[in-house]
C-alpha positions as CSV (number, residue, x, y, z in Angstrom):
1,M,112.9,127.3,112.2
2,Y,110.8,124.7,113.5
3,V,107.1,125.4,113.4
4,Q,104.4,123.9,115.5
5,I,101.3,126.0,116.3
6,S,98.1,124.5,117.6
7,A,94.6,125.5,118.6
8,T,91.7,123.5,120.2
9,F,88.0,123.9,119.6
10,A,86.2,122.3,122.5
11,C,82.6,121.0,122.4
12,V,81.9,121.5,118.6
13,P,78.2,120.6,117.9
14,A,77.0,118.3,115.0
15,G,77.7,120.0,111.8
16,I,80.1,120.5,109.0
17,Y,82.9,122.9,109.4
18,R,86.0,124.4,107.8
19,I,89.2,125.4,109.4
20,V,90.8,128.7,107.9
21,W,94.2,129.8,108.9
22,Q,95.0,133.5,108.4
23,L,98.7,134.3,107.2
24,Y,100.6,137.4,106.8
25,L,103.5,137.2,104.5
26,T,106.1,139.9,103.9
27,A,107.5,140.7,100.6
28,E,110.8,138.9,101.6
29,T,109.1,135.5,102.3
30,A,111.3,132.9,100.7
31,G,111.7,129.2,101.2
32,L,108.2,128.7,102.6
33,R,107.6,125.0,102.1
34,D,107.2,121.9,104.0
35,L,104.3,122.9,106.1
36,I,101.6,120.5,107.1
37,L,98.0,122.0,108.1
38,R,96.5,119.3,110.2
39,S,93.1,118.9,111.7
40,T,92.2,116.3,114.3
41,M,88.7,115.4,115.5
42,Y,88.2,113.7,118.8
43,Q,84.7,112.2,119.3
44,R,82.8,112.8,122.6
45,K,83.9,110.7,125.5
46,D,86.4,108.8,123.1
47,T,89.9,110.2,122.6
48,T,91.3,106.9,121.2
49,H,89.3,107.2,118.1
50,R,90.1,110.2,116.0
51,C,89.8,111.5,112.4
52,Q,92.8,113.2,111.2
53,Y,93.5,115.1,108.0
54,D,96.7,116.5,106.8
55,Y,96.9,119.2,104.0
56,R,100.4,120.0,102.6
57,P,100.1,123.1,100.3
58,T,102.7,123.3,97.5
59,E,105.3,125.9,97.8
60,N,104.1,127.5,94.7
61,H,100.6,127.9,96.2
62,L,102.0,129.5,99.3
63,L,104.4,131.9,97.5
64,R,101.5,133.0,95.2
65,L,99.6,134.3,98.0
66,P,99.6,138.2,98.2
67,K,102.3,139.8,100.1
68,G,101.9,142.5,102.8
69,Q,98.2,141.8,103.8
70,V,96.4,139.1,105.9
71,V,95.3,136.3,103.8
72,D,93.1,133.2,104.2
73,L,94.4,129.7,103.8
74,A,91.4,127.1,104.0
75,M,91.9,123.4,104.5
76,P,90.1,121.6,101.8
77,Q,88.9,118.7,103.8
78,P,85.8,119.6,105.8
79,I,85.3,118.6,109.5
80,M,82.0,116.6,110.0
81,V,80.7,116.1,113.5
82,L,78.0,113.6,113.1
83,P,74.6,113.9,115.4
84,E,75.3,110.6,117.1
85,H,78.6,111.9,118.4
86,E,76.6,115.0,119.9
87,Y,79.8,117.0,120.0
88,A,83.6,116.7,119.5
89,S,86.8,118.5,120.2
90,V,88.8,119.5,117.3
91,M,92.6,120.4,117.1
92,A,94.1,122.5,114.3
93,E,97.7,122.4,113.8
94,V,100.5,123.8,111.8
95,L,103.8,121.6,111.6
96,S,107.1,121.8,110.0
97,A,107.6,118.6,107.7
98,G,111.3,119.4,107.0
99,F,114.3,121.6,108.0
100,N,113.8,124.3,105.4
101,W,113.5,127.9,106.8
102,K,110.2,129.3,107.3
103,S,110.8,133.2,107.4
104,N,108.8,136.2,107.2
105,V,105.6,134.5,107.7
106,S,103.2,135.2,110.6
107,F,100.3,133.1,111.5
108,V,97.6,135.6,112.5
109,T,94.9,133.4,113.7
110,V,92.9,130.4,113.2
111,R,89.0,130.1,112.8
112,F,86.3,127.5,112.5
113,E,83.7,128.4,109.9
114,T,80.3,126.6,109.8
115,I,79.4,125.0,106.3
116,E,76.3,123.4,107.5
117,A,74.9,123.8,111.0
118,T,72.9,120.5,111.2
119,L,73.1,117.2,109.6
């Protein structure tokens, strides 16, 4: 199964943020690997310059997550929108990096958490 899921957070004000994905894994989840969690920030009025971060959790990390409940998977790299940019748009994506099966996993939601509101 090829996976590509995305969400866009528009007009994010200056501050430091974290992207958190919520997953639901069943007890039968197997072969969950080759996933890339990506965040891309586009500065105000400038879609050509962007900051992009990729996080590729290890298969062992994903398979150690609790089964049968919704769990959080936070991206380790924070998003920083600087005051001189006023605001930015941020895209969060899940991509498949290989042709391995991704079964019995549901991406429930993605959220944007504030770490520090002002810089």
